[in-house]
C-alpha positions as CSV (number, residue, x, y, z in Angstrom):
1,M,-25.1,-115.2,295.4
2,P,-24.6,-113.1,298.5
3,R,-26.2,-109.6,298.7
4,T,-24.5,-106.6,299.8
5,Q,-25.2,-102.8,299.9
6,G,-24.1,-100.2,297.5
7,P,-24.4,-96.3,297.8
8,G,-27.8,-95.2,298.9
9,N,-28.6,-98.7,300.3
10,A,-29.2,-100.0,296.9
11,P,-28.5,-103.7,296.4
12,I,-25.6,-105.1,294.5
13,D,-25.2,-108.8,293.6
14,L,-21.7,-109.7,294.2
15,G,-20.4,-113.2,293.6
16,P,-16.9,-113.9,295.2
17,E,-16.2,-116.6,292.7
18,D,-16.6,-114.8,289.6
19,N,-16.6,-111.2,291.0
20,V,-20.0,-110.3,289.3
21,V,-21.3,-106.7,290.0
22,I,-24.9,-105.8,288.9
23,V,-25.4,-102.0,288.9
24,T,-29.1,-101.1,289.1
25,H,-28.8,-97.3,289.9
26,K,-29.8,-94.5,287.6
27,S,-27.8,-91.8,289.4
28,T,-24.6,-90.9,287.7
29,R,-22.9,-90.5,291.1
30,E,-24.1,-93.9,292.4
31,I,-22.8,-95.5,289.2
32,E,-19.4,-93.9,289.6
33,D,-19.1,-94.9,293.3
34,E,-19.9,-98.6,292.5
35,I,-17.4,-98.7,289.7
36,L,-14.7,-97.2,291.9
37,G,-15.7,-99.5,294.7
38,S,-15.5,-102.6,292.5
39,P,-11.8,-102.6,291.3
40,H,-11.6,-106.4,291.2
41,A,-14.9,-107.0,289.3
42,H,-14.6,-109.5,286.3
43,H,-18.2,-109.0,285.2
44,L,-20.1,-105.7,285.3
45,T,-23.7,-105.4,284.4
46,L,-25.3,-101.9,283.8
47,K,-28.9,-103.0,284.4
48,T,-30.5,-99.7,283.5
49,G,-28.2,-98.9,280.6
50,L,-25.6,-96.2,280.4
51,P,-25.8,-93.2,282.6
52,D,-26.9,-89.8,280.9
53,Y,-23.4,-88.5,281.6
54,P,-21.3,-91.3,279.9
55,G,-18.1,-89.6,281.0
56,V,-18.6,-91.5,284.3
57,L,-17.8,-94.7,282.6
58,F,-14.2,-93.6,282.0
59,K,-13.7,-94.4,285.7
60,L,-13.7,-98.1,284.5
61,H,-9.9,-97.8,284.2
62,V,-9.8,-98.9,287.9
63,C,-11.5,-102.2,286.9
64,K,-8.2,-103.7,285.6
65,N,-9.5,-107.2,285.7
66,L,-13.0,-106.5,284.0
67,K,-13.5,-109.3,281.5
68,H,-17.2,-109.2,280.8
69,L,-19.4,-106.0,280.2
70,T,-23.2,-106.2,279.9
71,I,-25.2,-103.1,279.0
72,D,-28.9,-103.9,279.5
73,G,-32.0,-101.9,278.8
74,D,-30.4,-98.7,277.5
75,T,-32.7,-96.0,276.3
76,H,-30.4,-93.5,274.5
77,D,-30.9,-93.1,270.7
78,A,-27.3,-93.9,270.1
79,L,-25.1,-96.2,272.1
80,D,-21.8,-94.2,272.9
81,L,-19.1,-96.9,273.5
82,R,-16.0,-94.7,273.5
83,F,-15.5,-95.5,277.2
84,L,-14.3,-98.9,276.1
85,R,-10.7,-97.6,275.8
86,N,-10.6,-98.0,279.6
87,C,-11.3,-101.7,279.6
88,P,-8.0,-103.2,278.4
89,Q,-8.8,-106.7,279.5
90,L,-12.4,-107.0,278.1
91,D,-13.1,-110.3,276.1
92,R,-17.0,-110.2,276.2
93,L,-19.3,-107.4,275.4
94,D,-23.1,-108.0,275.7
95,I,-25.7,-105.3,274.7
96,R,-29.2,-106.4,275.7
97,E,-32.6,-104.9,274.7
98,F,-31.2,-101.6,273.6
99,E,-34.2,-99.4,272.7
100,G,-32.3,-96.9,270.5
101,T,-31.7,-96.9,266.7
102,R,-27.9,-96.9,266.5
103,I,-24.9,-98.6,267.8
104,D,-21.5,-97.4,266.6
105,L,-19.1,-100.3,267.0
106,S,-16.1,-98.2,266.0
107,P,-14.8,-97.9,269.6
108,V,-14.8,-101.7,269.8
109,G,-12.7,-102.0,266.8
110,D,-10.4,-99.2,267.9
111,F,-9.8,-100.2,271.5
112,Q,-11.0,-103.8,272.0
113,R,-9.4,-106.0,269.4
114,A,-8.9,-108.8,271.9
115,I,-12.6,-109.3,272.5
116,K,-13.7,-112.8,271.7
117,T,-17.5,-112.6,272.1
118,I,-19.9,-109.8,271.1
119,D,-23.6,-110.4,271.8
120,I,-26.2,-107.8,270.7
121,Y,-29.6,-109.3,271.8
122,Y,-33.2,-108.1,271.0
123,C,-32.6,-104.5,269.8
124,K,-36.0,-103.9,268.4
125,N,-35.5,-100.5,266.7
126,M,-32.3,-100.9,264.8
127,K,-32.7,-101.2,261.0
128,T,-29.1,-101.3,260.1
129,I,-25.7,-102.2,261.7
130,D,-22.2,-101.5,260.3
131,L,-19.9,-104.4,261.1
132,S,-16.8,-102.8,259.4
133,P,-15.2,-101.7,262.7
134,L,-14.9,-105.6,263.5
135,S,-12.7,-106.2,260.5
136,S,-9.6,-105.8,262.6
137,M,-10.7,-107.9,265.5
138,S,-8.6,-110.9,264.8
139,D,-9.5,-112.7,268.1
140,L,-13.3,-112.5,267.7
141,E,-14.7,-116.0,268.0
142,S,-18.5,-115.4,268.5
143,L,-20.9,-112.8,267.1
144,H,-24.5,-113.0,268.1
145,S,-27.1,-110.4,266.9
146,T,-30.9,-110.3,267.3
147,L,-32.2,-107.2,265.7
148,T,-35.8,-107.7,264.9
149,E,-36.0,-104.8,262.3
150,L,-32.8,-105.5,260.4
151,K,-33.5,-105.8,256.6
152,G,-30.0,-106.1,255.3
153,I,-26.5,-106.8,256.5
154,D,-23.0,-106.8,254.9
155,L,-20.9,-109.7,256.1
156,T,-17.8,-108.5,254.3
157,P,-16.0,-107.1,257.4
158,L,-16.0,-110.6,258.9
159,S,-13.9,-112.1,255.8
160,R,-10.6,-111.6,257.7
161,L,-11.8,-113.1,260.9
162,S,-10.0,-116.5,260.8
163,R,-11.0,-117.4,264.4
164,L,-14.7,-116.7,264.1
165,R,-16.4,-119.8,265.2
166,E,-20.0,-118.8,266.0
167,L,-22.3,-116.5,263.9
168,M,-25.8,-116.1,265.1
169,L,-28.0,-113.5,263.1
170,N,-31.7,-113.7,264.0
171,T,-34.1,-111.1,262.7
172,D,-37.7,-111.0,261.3
173,R,-37.1,-109.1,258.2
174,L,-34.0,-110.3,256.4
175,P,-34.9,-111.4,253.0
176,C,-31.5,-112.5,251.7
177,I,-27.9,-112.8,252.9
178,D,-24.5,-113.4,251.1
179,L,-22.4,-115.9,253.0
180,S,-19.3,-115.4,250.7
181,P,-17.4,-113.5,253.4
182,L,-17.3,-116.5,255.6
183,A,-15.4,-118.7,253.4
184,A,-12.0,-118.1,255.3
185,T,-13.6,-118.2,258.9
186,A,-13.4,-121.2,261.2
187,L,-17.1,-121.5,261.8
188,T,-18.4,-124.3,263.9
189,T,-22.0,-122.7,264.3
190,L,-24.0,-120.8,261.9
191,D,-27.5,-119.7,263.0
192,L,-29.6,-117.8,260.7
193,G,-32.9,-118.9,262.3
194,G,-36.0,-116.7,262.5
195,N,-35.2,-114.5,259.6
196,D,-37.4,-113.9,256.3
197,L,-34.9,-115.8,254.0
198,T,-36.5,-117.2,250.9
199,E,-33.2,-118.8,249.8
200,V,-29.7,-119.2,250.9
201,G,-26.7,-120.4,249.0
202,L,-24.3,-122.5,251.2
203,S,-21.4,-122.8,248.6
204,P,-19.2,-120.5,250.6
205,L,-19.3,-123.0,253.4
206,E,-17.8,-125.8,251.3
207,G,-14.4,-125.4,253.0
208,Q,-15.8,-125.3,256.4
209,R,-14.5,-128.6,257.9
210,E,-15.4,-127.8,261.4
211,L,-19.0,-126.6,260.9
212,S,-21.1,-128.8,263.2
213,R,-24.2,-126.8,263.8
214,L,-26.4,-125.2,261.1
215,V,-29.7,-123.5,261.9
216,L,-31.9,-122.1,259.2
217,G,-35.3,-122.7,260.9
218,G,-38.1,-120.2,260.9
219,N,-37.5,-118.8,257.4
220,H,-39.5,-119.2,254.0
221,L,-37.0,-121.5,252.3
222,R,-38.5,-123.6,249.5
223,S,-35.4,-125.6,248.7
224,I,-32.0,-126.2,250.1
225,D,-28.8,-127.8,248.6
226,L,-26.7,-129.3,251.3
227,S,-23.9,-130.5,249.0
228,P,-21.5,-127.8,250.1
229,L,-21.5,-129.4,253.6
230,A,-20.4,-132.9,252.5
231,R,-17.0,-132.8,254.1
232,S,-18.1,-130.8,257.1
233,S,-18.4,-132.1,260.8
234,L,-22.2,-131.4,260.6
235,A,-23.8,-132.8,263.7
236,I,-26.9,-130.5,264.2
237,L,-29.0,-129.6,261.2
238,Y,-32.2,-127.6,261.9
239,L,-34.3,-126.7,258.9
240,G,-37.6,-126.6,260.7
241,H,-40.6,-124.2,260.0
242,N,-39.9,-123.4,256.4
243,E,-41.6,-124.2,253.2
244,L,-39.5,-127.0,252.1
245,Q,-41.3,-129.7,250.1
246,E,-38.3,-132.1,250.0
247,V,-34.8,-132.4,251.5
248,D,-32.1,-134.5,250.2
249,L,-29.8,-135.7,253.0
250,L,-27.5,-137.7,250.7
251,P,-24.8,-134.9,250.6
252,V,-24.4,-135.0,254.4
253,A,-24.8,-138.8,254.7
254,D,-21.1,-139.2,255.7
255,C,-21.2,-136.4,258.3
256,P,-21.5,-137.3,262.2
257,L,-25.1,-136.2,262.4
258,E,-26.7,-136.2,265.8
259,K,-29.9,-134.2,265.3
260,V,-31.8,-133.6,262.1
261,S,-35.0,-131.4,262.5
262,L,-37.3,-130.8,259.6
263,D,-40.4,-129.8,261.7
264,G,-43.2,-127.6,260.2
265,N,-42.5,-128.0,256.5
266,T,-44.7,-129.3,253.6
267,I,-42.8,-132.6,253.1
268,V,-44.8,-135.4,251.7
269,H,-42.1,-137.9,250.7
270,M,-39.0,-138.3,252.6
271,S,-36.2,-140.7,252.0
272,F,-34.2,-141.9,255.1
273,A,-31.8,-143.9,253.0
274,P,-28.9,-141.4,253.6
275,L,-29.2,-142.0,257.4
276,S,-28.4,-145.7,257.0
277,G,-25.5,-146.5,259.1
278,C,-25.5,-143.3,260.8
279,T,-24.5,-144.6,264.3
280,T,-24.3,-141.0,265.8
281,L,-27.9,-140.0,265.0
282,R,-29.8,-139.3,268.2
283,T,-32.8,-137.3,267.1
284,L,-34.9,-137.3,263.9
285,S,-37.9,-135.0,263.9
286,L,-40.4,-134.3,261.0
287,T,-43.3,-133.1,263.1
288,G,-46.0,-131.1,261.1
289,N,-45.2,-132.6,257.7
290,Q,-48.0,-134.4,255.8
291,L,-46.2,-137.7,255.2
292,A,-47.8,-140.0,252.7
293,D,-45.3,-142.8,253.5
294,A,-42.4,-143.5,255.9
295,D,-39.9,-146.3,255.2
296,L,-38.0,-146.8,258.4
297,A,-35.7,-149.6,257.2
298,P,-32.6,-147.3,256.8
299,L,-32.9,-146.5,260.6
300,E,-32.3,-150.0,261.7
301,S,-28.6,-149.3,261.8
302,C,-29.1,-146.0,263.7
303,S,-28.1,-147.6,266.9
304,A,-28.0,-144.4,268.9
305,L,-31.4,-143.0,267.9
306,S,-33.2,-142.0,270.9
307,E,-36.0,-139.7,269.5
308,L,-38.1,-140.2,266.5
309,R,-40.8,-137.8,265.9
310,L,-43.0,-138.1,262.8
311,S,-46.3,-136.7,264.0
312,Y,-48.5,-134.5,261.8
313,Q,-50.4,-132.8,264.5
314,T,-50.5,-133.0,268.2
315,R,-54.0,-131.7,269.0
316,L,-57.2,-133.6,268.3
317,T,-58.3,-132.2,265.0
318,S,-59.8,-133.5,261.9
319,M,-56.7,-133.0,260.0
320,H,-54.6,-136.1,259.3
321,S,-51.8,-137.0,256.9
322,M,-52.1,-139.5,254.2
323,L,-49.9,-142.1,256.0
324,E,-52.1,-145.3,256.5
325,T,-49.4,-147.9,257.2
326,I,-46.1,-147.9,259.0
327,D,-43.7,-151.0,259.7
328,L,-41.8,-150.5,262.9
329,K,-39.6,-153.6,262.4
330,P,-36.5,-151.6,261.6
331,L,-36.7,-150.0,265.2
332,R,-35.6,-153.2,266.8
333,G,-32.1,-152.1,266.1
334,C,-32.7,-148.9,267.8
335,R,-32.0,-150.0,271.4
336,E,-31.6,-146.5,272.7
337,L,-35.0,-145.3,271.6
338,E,-36.9,-143.2,274.2
339,E,-39.4,-141.4,272.3
340,L,-41.7,-142.4,269.3
341,D,-44.3,-140.1,268.1
342,L,-46.6,-141.2,265.2
343,S,-49.6,-138.9,266.0
344,G,-51.8,-137.3,263.5
345,H,-51.7,-139.8,260.5
346,S,-54.2,-142.2,259.1
347,I,-52.7,-145.3,260.5
348,R,-55.2,-148.2,260.6
349,T,-53.1,-150.9,262.1
350,V,-49.6,-151.3,263.6
351,S,-47.7,-153.9,265.4
352,L,-45.9,-152.8,268.5
353,S,-43.8,-156.0,268.6
354,P,-40.5,-154.5,267.5
355,L,-40.6,-152.2,270.5
356,A,-40.1,-155.0,272.8
357,E,-36.4,-154.6,272.0
358,C,-36.6,-150.9,272.9
359,S,-36.1,-151.2,276.7
360,R,-35.4,-147.5,277.2
361,L,-38.7,-146.3,275.6
362,E,-40.3,-143.6,277.7
363,T,-42.9,-142.0,275.4
364,L,-45.1,-143.6,272.9
365,K,-47.7,-141.5,271.1
366,L,-50.1,-142.8,268.5
367,T,-52.7,-140.0,269.0
368,G,-55.2,-138.9,266.3
369,N,-54.8,-142.0,264.0
370,Q,-57.6,-144.5,262.9
371,L,-56.7,-147.5,265.0
372,R,-59.5,-149.8,265.9
373,S,-57.4,-152.1,268.2
374,L,-53.9,-152.4,269.5
375,D,-52.0,-155.2,271.2
376,L,-50.0,-153.5,274.2
377,S,-48.2,-156.9,275.0
378,P,-44.9,-155.7,273.6
379,L,-44.8,-152.8,276.0
380,S,-44.5,-155.1,279.0
381,S,-40.8,-155.2,278.2
382,C,-40.5,-151.3,278.1
383,R,-40.1,-150.9,281.8
384,R,-39.1,-147.4,281.4
385,L,-42.3,-146.3,279.7
386,K,-43.9,-143.2,281.2
387,T,-46.3,-141.9,278.7
388,L,-48.7,-143.8,276.4
389,S,-51.1,-141.7,274.3
390,L,-53.6,-143.5,272.1
391,A,-56.2,-140.6,272.2
392,G,-58.4,-139.8,269.0
393,N,-58.4,-143.1,267.4
394,R,-61.3,-145.5,266.9
395,I,-60.3,-148.1,269.5
396,R,-63.4,-150.0,270.9
397,A,-61.6,-152.3,273.3
398,I,-58.2,-152.1,275.1
399,D,-56.5,-154.7,277.3
400,L,-54.4,-153.1,279.7
401,K,-52.9,-156.3,281.3
402,P,-49.6,-155.9,279.7
403,L,-49.1,-152.8,281.9
404,E,-50.0,-154.6,285.0
405,G,-47.6,-153.7,287.8
406,H,-45.6,-151.6,285.5
407,P,-42.9,-149.6,287.3
408,G,-42.6,-146.6,285.2
409,I,-46.1,-145.6,283.6
410,E,-47.3,-142.3,284.6
411,T,-49.8,-141.2,282.0
412,I,-52.2,-143.1,279.9
413,N,-54.4,-141.2,277.4
414,L,-57.4,-143.0,275.9
415,Q,-59.7,-140.1,275.4
416,A,-61.8,-139.7,272.2
417,N,-62.1,-143.3,271.2
418,G,-65.0,-145.8,270.9
419,L,-64.4,-147.5,274.1
420,K,-67.6,-149.0,275.7
421,F,-65.9,-151.2,278.3
422,L,-62.9,-150.3,280.2
423,D,-61.1,-152.3,283.0
424,L,-58.3,-150.3,284.9
425,T,-57.7,-152.9,287.5
426,P,-54.4,-154.0,285.9
427,L,-53.2,-150.5,286.8
428,A,-53.8,-150.9,290.4
429,N,-50.1,-151.6,291.4
430,C,-48.6,-149.1,288.8
431,V,-46.8,-147.2,291.6
432,R,-46.0,-144.1,289.5
433,L,-49.2,-143.7,287.7
434,K,-50.7,-140.1,287.9
435,E,-53.3,-139.8,285.2
436,V,-55.8,-141.9,283.1
437,E,-57.7,-140.0,280.5
438,A,-60.7,-141.5,279.2
439,W,-63.2,-138.8,278.5
440,N,-65.2,-138.7,275.4
441,N,-65.7,-142.4,275.1
442,P,-69.2,-144.1,275.1
443,I,-68.2,-146.2,278.2
444,T,-71.1,-148.1,279.7
445,D,-69.1,-150.5,281.8
446,L,-66.1,-149.2,283.8
447,T,-64.1,-151.1,286.4
448,L,-61.8,-149.2,288.7
449,P,-59.3,-150.7,291.0
450,D,-58.3,-149.9,294.6
451,F,-55.3,-147.6,294.5
452,S,-54.9,-147.4,298.3
453,P,-51.4,-149.0,298.2
454,R,-50.2,-145.9,296.5
455,A,-48.7,-142.8,298.1
456,T,-50.5,-140.3,295.8
457,P,-53.9,-140.4,294.2
458,V,-54.6,-141.1,290.6
459,L,-56.5,-138.7,288.4
460,L,-59.3,-140.2,286.3
461,A,-60.5,-137.9,283.6
462,L,-63.9,-139.2,282.5
463,S,-66.9,-137.8,280.5
464,V,-69.5,-135.8,282.2
465,E,-72.1,-138.2,281.3
466,L,-70.3,-141.2,282.9
467,F,-69.3,-139.0,285.8
468,N,-72.9,-138.2,286.6
469,S,-74.1,-141.8,286.3
470,D,-73.9,-144.6,288.8
471,K,-71.1,-146.3,286.7
472,V,-68.4,-144.3,288.5
473,R,-67.3,-145.3,292.1
474,P,-63.8,-144.1,292.4
475,G,-61.7,-146.6,294.5
476,A,-59.5,-145.6,297.5
477,N,-56.9,-143.0,296.6
478,S,-58.3,-142.1,293.3
479,K,-59.9,-138.8,292.1
480,A,-62.5,-138.6,289.2
481,V,-62.7,-135.4,287.2
482,A,-65.5,-134.7,284.6
483,Y,-64.7,-133.3,281.2
């Protein structure tokens, strides 16, 4: 975006394509001059909030094409928006990082009934907000609000907004919310993530046929009834980081699900049966749950599945789930699979043979299990594989020949196993290889290849004891680092 000069030689960002003006002055006179000098602006940002003399903003009547107004970092106790009567074409209002305690939306309802989007972002001192002025804004489509101290909100004024499609309310202290006023809206997105909700009734959403995205993550929900969403267009379901012990997906089995995230709950048993035949599902994530079993059979018909994350933990700790066995055969039908994460369980043995059918696989993580051996042969068919992590197991020997000349592999993590012998020569012609981690292994015999044909060096992460011994003689174009 080109730079130009405003009054007092202060910079203005001016974009000729969308006529964006960013005002960074604090002087009332300078703000007035910039407004008067920008009659064709479509987007005006007051970077340092409103001026101390708000009357200057009545000069905005010259900006007849102003569509988007952003008020950023205002420090007044109350935000005076009466000047909005002079912005007849406004369709978006953003209020960001307001440090005061009160925003009176009355002028918005009185003078700006054609506004389509209101975004009130990260206002840390507001404990209440009155939405009643919005009741007459029949064109309002999106309402986003991030008020970290908000403890209650009445959505009744939204009951008449039949065009409302997006509602995002994110606070840290909201214990409950009544969704009844939303029954007549046209919601496609409802985001109530990052609140303090212990329960939420979804029955008012029963008639929301177009609802495609529901976010309830980061709350304290212990149960959830999804049956009101049975006839919706639900594609994105995010229930992560709650206190859910179980989630029944059967009510939404016929929805065009694309992403289901249940991360960070307390789920021990999870039935994937409702997902059988879901050909739109791309992501299924249950990281951070202490699964005791995982029957993947229903996923065989999920032909679009590209990300399957079932890890319990990602760092090397003593914590593991009770999951000891898992059959990957159903994944033969998941030809689009790109990521598979089964870290942090108690898996003792697993066959990777079904993954030979997953030619798009890029990431495979089996970190922190109890594997003693693993046949990597099926991975020779996974030509896009970039990351292979087997750290934190009990593997005593590993044959890397299936990765010989692999065109995609970048990172191999073998740290914290029981390896005594390690031959890295099959990796000599892996042109994209960047790093091999093998520290915290009792290696007594290490064979390193010559990486000289490569354009960039390979980082070898080895234990201090091994590094200081005469066992390590890094070949050409490799660099050994002690851990």
